[in-house]
C-alpha positions in Angstrom: 5.5 -18.8 24.8 4.7 -22.5 25.0 2.6 -24.7 22.6 -0.5 -24.8 24.8 -0.6 -21.1 25.5 -0.3 -20.3 21.7 -2.9 -23.0 21.0 -5.3 -21.4 23.5 -4.9 -17.9 21.9 -5.6 -19.3 18.4 -8.6 -21.3 19.6 -10.0 -18.2 21.4 -9.9 -16.3 18.1 -11.5 -19.2 16.2 -14.2 -19.4 18.9 -15.2 -15.8 18.3 -15.4 -16.3 14.6 -17.0 -19.7 14.5 -19.4 -19.2 17.4 -21.6 -22.2 16.7 -18.7 -24.7 16.5 -17.6 -27.2 19.1 -13.9 -26.6 19.5 -13.4 -29.1 22.4 -12.1 -31.9 20.2 -10.0 -30.2 17.7 -7.3 -32.4 16.2 -4.1 -30.3 15.9 -3.0 -32.3 12.8 -6.2 -32.2 10.7 -7.0 -29.2 8.5 -9.2 -26.8 10.3 -11.6 -26.5 7.3 -12.2 -30.2 7.5 -13.1 -30.0 11.2 -15.0 -26.7 11.2 -17.5 -24.9 9.0 -15.0 -22.2 8.1 -15.1 -20.4 4.8 -12.4 -18.2 3.2 -13.9 -15.1 4.8 -13.8 -16.7 8.3 -10.2 -17.5 7.7 -9.4 -13.9 6.7 -11.2 -12.9 9.9 -8.8 -15.1 11.9 -5.8 -13.5 10.1 -7.2 -10.0 10.7 -7.8 -10.8 14.4 -4.2 -11.9 14.8 -3.1 -8.6 13.4 -5.5 -6.6 15.5 -4.8 -8.4 18.8 -1.1 -9.3 18.5 0.3 -7.2 15.7 1.1 -10.4 13.8 1.2 -10.0 10.0 0.6 -13.1 7.9 1.5 -12.6 4.3 -0.9 -14.2 1.7 1.7 -16.6 0.6 1.9 -18.1 4.1 -1.8 -18.7 4.5 -1.4 -22.5 3.8 0.9 -22.8 6.8 -2.1 -22.0 8.9 -4.2 -24.9 7.5 -4.0 -27.0 10.7 -3.9 -25.9 14.3 -0.4 -27.4 14.6 0.7 -25.4 11.6 -0.7 -22.3 13.1 1.1 -22.9 16.4 4.5 -23.6 14.6 4.2 -20.7 12.3 2.9 -18.2 14.9 5.0 -19.3 17.9 8.1 -17.3 17.0 5.9 -14.3 16.0 4.1 -14.3 19.4 7.4 -13.9 21.2 7.9 -10.6 19.4 4.4 -9.4 19.7 2.6 -7.6 22.5 0.5 -10.3 24.0 
């Protein structure tokens, strides 16, 4: 799965959780919490949605790897190839 496809899937999940946020100008290299009004519960909702939709487990110790959109894509990319998308 390519970078843009994975990015789209992640942004779709964020859009459902942060419904009032404008996601059109997200910078892939800036921490998501600096760009969006996401709290720790919102972040957990993103992680749970990844598990529900794509059967992707993210261990607690890897949460920091998901701080930026680019980090999410790099971390989740190999996992999407093994999930049922």
